[in-house]
SELORO-936707 format. One record per residue (C-alpha): residue in one letter; x, y negated, z negated. Coordinates in nm, 2 decimals. Layout:
<vovexs>
<vovex><type>A</type><xx>X</xx><yy>Y</yy><zz>Z</zz></vovex>
...
</vovexs>
This chain:
<vovexs>
<vovex><type>M</type><xx>-1.29</xx><yy>1.56</yy><zz>-1.03</zz></vovex>
<vovex><type>K</type><xx>-1.46</xx><yy>1.26</yy><zz>-1.00</zz></vovex>
<vovex><type>K</type><xx>-1.31</xx><yy>0.91</yy><zz>-1.01</zz></vovex>
<vovex><type>A</type><xx>-1.53</xx><yy>0.57</yy><zz>-1.07</zz></vovex>
<vovex><type>L</type><xx>-1.39</xx><yy>0.25</yy><zz>-0.93</zz></vovex>
<vovex><type>L</type><xx>-1.54</xx><yy>-0.05</yy><zz>-1.07</zz></vovex>
<vovex><type>F</type><xx>-1.42</xx><yy>-0.39</yy><zz>-0.94</zz></vovex>
<vovex><type>S</type><xx>-1.53</xx><yy>-0.74</yy><zz>-0.85</zz></vovex>
<vovex><type>C</type><xx>-1.26</xx><yy>-0.93</yy><zz>-0.63</zz></vovex>
<vovex><type>F</type><xx>-1.02</xx><yy>-0.61</yy><zz>-0.57</zz></vovex>
<vovex><type>A</type><xx>-1.22</xx><yy>-0.38</yy><zz>-0.37</zz></vovex>
<vovex><type>I</type><xx>-1.14</xx><yy>-0.02</yy><zz>-0.34</zz></vovex>
<vovex><type>F</type><xx>-1.28</xx><yy>0.19</yy><zz>-0.09</zz></vovex>
<vovex><type>L</type><xx>-1.26</xx><yy>0.58</yy><zz>-0.13</zz></vovex>
<vovex><type>L</type><xx>-1.16</xx><yy>0.73</yy><zz>0.21</zz></vovex>
<vovex><type>G</type><xx>-1.19</xx><yy>1.09</yy><zz>0.12</zz></vovex>
<vovex><type>C</type><xx>-1.15</xx><yy>1.38</yy><zz>-0.11</zz></vovex>
<vovex><type>S</type><xx>-1.17</xx><yy>1.77</yy><zz>-0.12</zz></vovex>
<vovex><type>E</type><xx>-1.12</xx><yy>2.05</yy><zz>-0.33</zz></vovex>
<vovex><type>S</type><xx>-0.99</xx><yy>2.41</yy><zz>-0.23</zz></vovex>
<vovex><type>E</type><xx>-1.07</xx><yy>2.75</yy><zz>-0.39</zz></vovex>
<vovex><type>E</type><xx>-0.80</xx><yy>3.00</yy><zz>-0.44</zz></vovex>
<vovex><type>I</type><xx>-0.67</xx><yy>3.12</yy><zz>-0.11</zz></vovex>
<vovex><type>S</type><xx>-0.37</xx><yy>3.34</yy><zz>0.01</zz></vovex>
<vovex><type>T</type><xx>0.00</xx><yy>3.21</yy><zz>-0.03</zz></vovex>
<vovex><type>K</type><xx>0.04</xx><yy>3.17</yy><zz>0.35</zz></vovex>
<vovex><type>E</type><xx>-0.28</xx><yy>2.98</yy><zz>0.37</zz></vovex>
<vovex><type>K</type><xx>-0.20</xx><yy>2.79</yy><zz>0.04</zz></vovex>
<vovex><type>V</type><xx>0.13</xx><yy>2.65</yy><zz>0.26</zz></vovex>
<vovex><type>E</type><xx>-0.09</xx><yy>2.60</yy><zz>0.56</zz></vovex>
<vovex><type>S</type><xx>-0.34</xx><yy>2.41</yy><zz>0.38</zz></vovex>
<vovex><type>V</type><xx>-0.07</xx><yy>2.18</yy><zz>0.18</zz></vovex>
<vovex><type>S</type><xx>0.09</xx><yy>2.11</yy><zz>0.54</zz></vovex>
<vovex><type>V</type><xx>-0.26</xx><yy>2.02</yy><zz>0.70</zz></vovex>
<vovex><type>E</type><xx>-0.35</xx><yy>1.82</yy><zz>0.36</zz></vovex>
<vovex><type>D</type><xx>-0.01</xx><yy>1.62</yy><zz>0.38</zz></vovex>
<vovex><type>K</type><xx>-0.06</xx><yy>1.56</yy><zz>0.77</zz></vovex>
<vovex><type>S</type><xx>-0.43</xx><yy>1.40</yy><zz>0.67</zz></vovex>
<vovex><type>L</type><xx>-0.30</xx><yy>1.18</yy><zz>0.39</zz></vovex>
<vovex><type>E</type><xx>-0.01</xx><yy>1.07</yy><zz>0.64</zz></vovex>
<vovex><type>D</type><xx>-0.30</xx><yy>0.99</yy><zz>0.88</zz></vovex>
<vovex><type>T</type><xx>-0.54</xx><yy>0.83</yy><zz>0.61</zz></vovex>
<vovex><type>K</type><xx>-0.21</xx><yy>0.59</yy><zz>0.49</zz></vovex>
<vovex><type>Q</type><xx>-0.15</xx><yy>0.52</yy><zz>0.86</zz></vovex>
<vovex><type>M</type><xx>-0.50</xx><yy>0.40</yy><zz>0.94</zz></vovex>
<vovex><type>I</type><xx>-0.50</xx><yy>0.20</yy><zz>0.63</zz></vovex>
<vovex><type>Y</type><xx>-0.16</xx><yy>0.04</yy><zz>0.72</zz></vovex>
<vovex><type>K</type><xx>-0.29</xx><yy>-0.04</yy><zz>1.09</zz></vovex>
<vovex><type>A</type><xx>-0.62</xx><yy>-0.19</yy><zz>0.94</zz></vovex>
<vovex><type>A</type><xx>-0.45</xx><yy>-0.39</yy><zz>0.71</zz></vovex>
<vovex><type>V</type><xx>-0.21</xx><yy>-0.50</yy><zz>0.99</zz></vovex>
<vovex><type>L</type><xx>-0.50</xx><yy>-0.59</yy><zz>1.19</zz></vovex>
<vovex><type>N</type><xx>-0.69</xx><yy>-0.76</yy><zz>0.92</zz></vovex>
<vovex><type>E</type><xx>-0.70</xx><yy>-1.16</yy><zz>0.93</zz></vovex>
<vovex><type>S</type><xx>-0.99</xx><yy>-1.21</yy><zz>0.69</zz></vovex>
<vovex><type>T</type><xx>-0.94</xx><yy>-1.38</yy><zz>0.36</zz></vovex>
<vovex><type>I</type><xx>-1.01</xx><yy>-1.02</yy><zz>0.20</zz></vovex>
<vovex><type>Q</type><xx>-0.68</xx><yy>-0.86</yy><zz>0.25</zz></vovex>
<vovex><type>D</type><xx>-0.59</xx><yy>-0.49</yy><zz>0.24</zz></vovex>
<vovex><type>F</type><xx>-0.28</xx><yy>-0.37</yy><zz>0.03</zz></vovex>
<vovex><type>V</type><xx>-0.03</xx><yy>-0.12</yy><zz>0.20</zz></vovex>
<vovex><type>V</type><xx>0.30</xx><yy>0.03</yy><zz>0.09</zz></vovex>
<vovex><type>V</type><xx>0.57</xx><yy>0.02</yy><zz>0.33</zz></vovex>
<vovex><type>K</type><xx>0.98</xx><yy>0.14</yy><zz>0.29</zz></vovex>
<vovex><type>V</type><xx>1.21</xx><yy>-0.16</yy><zz>0.31</zz></vovex>
<vovex><type>F</type><xx>1.58</xx><yy>-0.15</yy><zz>0.32</zz></vovex>
<vovex><type>N</type><xx>1.74</xx><yy>-0.45</yy><zz>0.19</zz></vovex>
<vovex><type>K</type><xx>2.03</xx><yy>-0.49</yy><zz>0.43</zz></vovex>
<vovex><type>S</type><xx>2.22</xx><yy>-0.76</yy><zz>0.22</zz></vovex>
<vovex><type>T</type><xx>2.20</xx><yy>-0.50</yy><zz>-0.08</zz></vovex>
<vovex><type>G</type><xx>2.18</xx><yy>-0.15</yy><zz>0.07</zz></vovex>
<vovex><type>E</type><xx>1.89</xx><yy>-0.08</yy><zz>-0.15</zz></vovex>
<vovex><type>T</type><xx>1.59</xx><yy>0.11</yy><zz>0.00</zz></vovex>
<vovex><type>K</type><xx>1.26</xx><yy>0.15</yy><zz>-0.18</zz></vovex>
<vovex><type>E</type><xx>0.87</xx><yy>0.16</yy><zz>-0.14</zz></vovex>
<vovex><type>V</type><xx>0.70</xx><yy>-0.21</yy><zz>-0.17</zz></vovex>
<vovex><type>C</type><xx>0.35</xx><yy>-0.25</yy><zz>-0.23</zz></vovex>
<vovex><type>T</type><xx>0.22</xx><yy>-0.60</yy><zz>-0.03</zz></vovex>
<vovex><type>K</type><xx>-0.09</xx><yy>-0.72</yy><zz>0.12</zz></vovex>
<vovex><type>G</type><xx>-0.08</xx><yy>-0.72</yy><zz>0.51</zz></vovex>
<vovex><type>N</type><xx>-0.08</xx><yy>-1.06</yy><zz>0.55</zz></vovex>
<vovex><type>F</type><xx>0.25</xx><yy>-1.09</yy><zz>0.31</zz></vovex>
<vovex><type>L</type><xx>0.42</xx><yy>-0.82</yy><zz>0.55</zz></vovex>
<vovex><type>S</type><xx>0.30</xx><yy>-1.04</yy><zz>0.85</zz></vovex>
<vovex><type>G</type><xx>0.48</xx><yy>-1.35</yy><zz>0.71</zz></vovex>
<vovex><type>A</type><xx>0.79</xx><yy>-1.16</yy><zz>0.60</zz></vovex>
<vovex><type>I</type><xx>0.82</xx><yy>-1.02</yy><zz>0.97</zz></vovex>
<vovex><type>H</type><xx>0.80</xx><yy>-1.41</yy><zz>1.08</zz></vovex>
<vovex><type>Q</type><xx>1.06</xx><yy>-1.54</yy><zz>0.83</zz></vovex>
<vovex><type>E</type><xx>1.30</xx><yy>-1.23</yy><zz>0.91</zz></vovex>
<vovex><type>Y</type><xx>1.28</xx><yy>-1.30</yy><zz>1.29</zz></vovex>
<vovex><type>G</type><xx>1.24</xx><yy>-1.67</yy><zz>1.30</zz></vovex>
<vovex><type>L</type><xx>0.92</xx><yy>-1.62</yy><zz>1.49</zz></vovex>
<vovex><type>D</type><xx>0.66</xx><yy>-1.89</yy><zz>1.48</zz></vovex>
<vovex><type>Y</type><xx>0.27</xx><yy>-1.92</yy><zz>1.42</zz></vovex>
<vovex><type>S</type><xx>0.20</xx><yy>-1.95</yy><zz>1.77</zz></vovex>
<vovex><type>K</type><xx>-0.01</xx><yy>-1.69</yy><zz>1.99</zz></vovex>
<vovex><type>E</type><xx>0.33</xx><yy>-1.55</yy><zz>2.11</zz></vovex>
<vovex><type>G</type><xx>0.50</xx><yy>-1.54</yy><zz>1.75</zz></vovex>
<vovex><type>E</type><xx>0.18</xx><yy>-1.36</yy><zz>1.60</zz></vovex>
<vovex><type>A</type><xx>0.18</xx><yy>-1.11</yy><zz>1.90</zz></vovex>
<vovex><type>R</type><xx>0.52</xx><yy>-1.03</yy><zz>1.84</zz></vovex>
<vovex><type>V</type><xx>0.47</xx><yy>-0.99</yy><zz>1.46</zz></vovex>
<vovex><type>K</type><xx>0.18</xx><yy>-0.74</yy><zz>1.51</zz></vovex>
<vovex><type>E</type><xx>0.39</xx><yy>-0.56</yy><zz>1.80</zz></vovex>
<vovex><type>I</type><xx>0.66</xx><yy>-0.54</yy><zz>1.54</zz></vovex>
<vovex><type>L</type><xx>0.43</xx><yy>-0.41</yy><zz>1.28</zz></vovex>
<vovex><type>L</type><xx>0.22</xx><yy>-0.17</yy><zz>1.49</zz></vovex>
<vovex><type>N</type><xx>0.54</xx><yy>0.01</yy><zz>1.64</zz></vovex>
<vovex><type>S</type><xx>0.71</xx><yy>0.04</yy><zz>1.32</zz></vovex>
<vovex><type>K</type><xx>0.79</xx><yy>0.43</yy><zz>1.25</zz></vovex>
<vovex><type>N</type><xx>0.64</xx><yy>0.56</yy><zz>0.92</zz></vovex>
<vovex><type>R</type><xx>0.63</xx><yy>0.18</yy><zz>0.79</zz></vovex>
<vovex><type>T</type><xx>0.97</xx><yy>0.12</yy><zz>0.76</zz></vovex>
<vovex><type>F</type><xx>1.16</xx><yy>-0.22</yy><zz>0.80</zz></vovex>
<vovex><type>E</type><xx>1.48</xx><yy>-0.35</yy><zz>0.76</zz></vovex>
<vovex><type>L</type><xx>1.53</xx><yy>-0.69</yy><zz>0.60</zz></vovex>
<vovex><type>S</type><xx>1.80</xx><yy>-0.91</yy><zz>0.48</zz></vovex>
<vovex><type>G</type><xx>1.65</xx><yy>-1.26</yy><zz>0.43</zz></vovex>
<vovex><type>E</type><xx>1.56</xx><yy>-1.36</yy><zz>0.06</zz></vovex>
<vovex><type>N</type><xx>1.25</xx><yy>-1.54</yy><zz>0.16</zz></vovex>
<vovex><type>A</type><xx>1.11</xx><yy>-1.24</yy><zz>0.36</zz></vovex>
<vovex><type>L</type><xx>1.21</xx><yy>-0.98</yy><zz>0.06</zz></vovex>
<vovex><type>N</type><xx>1.02</xx><yy>-1.23</yy><zz>-0.15</zz></vovex>
<vovex><type>N</type><xx>0.73</xx><yy>-1.26</yy><zz>0.05</zz></vovex>
<vovex><type>I</type><xx>0.67</xx><yy>-0.90</yy><zz>0.01</zz></vovex>
<vovex><type>G</type><xx>0.74</xx><yy>-0.87</yy><zz>-0.37</zz></vovex>
<vovex><type>F</type><xx>1.06</xx><yy>-0.65</yy><zz>-0.27</zz></vovex>
<vovex><type>N</type><xx>1.19</xx><yy>-0.73</yy><zz>-0.67</zz></vovex>
<vovex><type>D</type><xx>0.85</xx><yy>-0.75</yy><zz>-0.85</zz></vovex>
<vovex><type>Y</type><xx>0.85</xx><yy>-0.42</yy><zz>-1.00</zz></vovex>
<vovex><type>T</type><xx>1.10</xx><yy>-0.10</yy><zz>-1.05</zz></vovex>
<vovex><type>E</type><xx>1.02</xx><yy>0.25</yy><zz>-0.96</zz></vovex>
<vovex><type>E</type><xx>0.99</xx><yy>0.32</yy><zz>-1.35</zz></vovex>
<vovex><type>E</type><xx>0.75</xx><yy>0.06</yy><zz>-1.41</zz></vovex>
<vovex><type>L</type><xx>0.57</xx><yy>0.23</yy><zz>-1.12</zz></vovex>
<vovex><type>R</type><xx>0.59</xx><yy>0.56</yy><zz>-1.29</zz></vovex>
<vovex><type>T</type><xx>0.49</xx><yy>0.43</yy><zz>-1.64</zz></vovex>
<vovex><type>L</type><xx>0.18</xx><yy>0.30</yy><zz>-1.50</zz></vovex>
<vovex><type>E</type><xx>0.09</xx><yy>0.61</yy><zz>-1.29</zz></vovex>
<vovex><type>S</type><xx>0.12</xx><yy>0.80</yy><zz>-1.60</zz></vovex>
<vovex><type>R</type><xx>-0.13</xx><yy>0.59</yy><zz>-1.80</zz></vovex>
<vovex><type>V</type><xx>-0.37</xx><yy>0.59</yy><zz>-1.49</zz></vovex>
<vovex><type>E</type><xx>-0.39</xx><yy>0.98</yy><zz>-1.46</zz></vovex>
<vovex><type>A</type><xx>-0.41</xx><yy>0.97</yy><zz>-1.84</zz></vovex>
<vovex><type>G</type><xx>-0.78</xx><yy>0.81</yy><zz>-1.85</zz></vovex>
<vovex><type>S</type><xx>-0.94</xx><yy>0.46</yy><zz>-1.80</zz></vovex>
<vovex><type>Y</type><xx>-0.74</xx><yy>0.21</yy><zz>-1.71</zz></vovex>
<vovex><type>T</type><xx>-0.77</xx><yy>-0.17</yy><zz>-1.62</zz></vovex>
<vovex><type>Y</type><xx>-0.48</xx><yy>-0.40</yy><zz>-1.52</zz></vovex>
<vovex><type>R</type><xx>-0.40</xx><yy>-0.70</yy><zz>-1.71</zz></vovex>
<vovex><type>N</type><xx>-0.18</xx><yy>-0.91</yy><zz>-1.44</zz></vovex>
<vovex><type>D</type><xx>-0.11</xx><yy>-0.92</yy><zz>-1.05</zz></vovex>
<vovex><type>K</type><xx>0.20</xx><yy>-0.70</yy><zz>-1.07</zz></vovex>
<vovex><type>E</type><xx>0.00</xx><yy>-0.44</yy><zz>-1.22</zz></vovex>
<vovex><type>M</type><xx>-0.27</xx><yy>-0.51</yy><zz>-0.97</zz></vovex>
<vovex><type>T</type><xx>-0.01</xx><yy>-0.47</yy><zz>-0.72</zz></vovex>
<vovex><type>M</type><xx>0.12</xx><yy>-0.15</yy><zz>-0.89</zz></vovex>
<vovex><type>L</type><xx>-0.23</xx><yy>0.01</yy><zz>-0.90</zz></vovex>
<vovex><type>A</type><xx>-0.27</xx><yy>-0.03</yy><zz>-0.56</zz></vovex>
<vovex><type>H</type><xx>0.04</xx><yy>0.14</yy><zz>-0.47</zz></vovex>
<vovex><type>I</type><xx>-0.05</xx><yy>0.42</yy><zz>-0.67</zz></vovex>
<vovex><type>L</type><xx>-0.42</xx><yy>0.44</yy><zz>-0.47</zz></vovex>
<vovex><type>F</type><xx>-0.24</xx><yy>0.39</yy><zz>-0.12</zz></vovex>
<vovex><type>N</type><xx>0.00</xx><yy>0.65</yy><zz>-0.20</zz></vovex>
<vovex><type>K</type><xx>-0.34</xx><yy>0.87</yy><zz>-0.26</zz></vovex>
<vovex><type>G</type><xx>-0.49</xx><yy>0.78</yy><zz>0.05</zz></vovex>
<vovex><type>I</type><xx>-0.72</xx><yy>0.51</yy><zz>-0.13</zz></vovex>
<vovex><type>K</type><xx>-0.77</xx><yy>0.20</yy><zz>0.05</zz></vovex>
<vovex><type>S</type><xx>-0.76</xx><yy>-0.09</yy><zz>-0.19</zz></vovex>
<vovex><type>S</type><xx>-0.80</xx><yy>-0.50</yy><zz>-0.11</zz></vovex>
<vovex><type>E</type><xx>-0.77</xx><yy>-0.83</yy><zz>-0.28</zz></vovex>
<vovex><type>S</type><xx>-1.02</xx><yy>-1.15</yy><zz>-0.21</zz></vovex>
<vovex><type>S</type><xx>-0.82</xx><yy>-1.46</yy><zz>-0.19</zz></vovex>
<vovex><type>C</type><xx>-1.13</xx><yy>-1.66</yy><zz>-0.27</zz></vovex>
<vovex><type>W</type><xx>-1.22</xx><yy>-1.49</yy><zz>-0.62</zz></vovex>
<vovex><type>G</type><xx>-1.06</xx><yy>-1.37</yy><zz>-0.94</zz></vovex>
<vovex><type>G</type><xx>-1.19</xx><yy>-1.05</yy><zz>-1.11</zz></vovex>
<vovex><type>E</type><xx>-1.06</xx><yy>-0.73</yy><zz>-1.25</zz></vovex>
<vovex><type>L</type><xx>-1.07</xx><yy>-0.36</yy><zz>-1.17</zz></vovex>
<vovex><type>E</type><xx>-1.08</xx><yy>-0.07</yy><zz>-1.37</zz></vovex>
<vovex><type>Y</type><xx>-0.99</xx><yy>0.30</yy><zz>-1.27</zz></vovex>
<vovex><type>E</type><xx>-1.16</xx><yy>0.56</yy><zz>-1.46</zz></vovex>
<vovex><type>K</type><xx>-1.06</xx><yy>0.92</yy><zz>-1.42</zz></vovex>
<vovex><type>E</type><xx>-1.33</xx><yy>1.16</yy><zz>-1.53</zz></vovex>
</vovexs>
């Protein structure tokens, strides 16, 4: 299956695709496990790069966030620098060298990209309430059905969420506007 991505400010990098031929049931189970592991490794690699990225072109990541105030847990797509800002806010860390180092340590030591946040500012910084799971699934169905162009920042973030979960790195330039088209052929 060939995918074409057109972009201006929202850069997309394909990190790998593969197709497999018909194999035995046992090999299929092993193959799925290897593919799942490979996908998780790819997502972790994208996450680590986003956390360490200090440029004006920021990478999107998907993290699991537990809202300690409401008990709600959900996946959230945000940019690496927004996640960093949320950790600064949640832990009351300043932007000194020591504060920056502590934030990087927290982000890089996170198991499975999972965080517990309670501060309203921290949750808002990562867009915790920007879209629902239902809105994400609706957009994913539209993308899977064919060509799609996002119409606003909310849809751009949801598209980045979908791409991240497929192991595709996406970024946004903070300096330029633009439009992304995702076409499935």
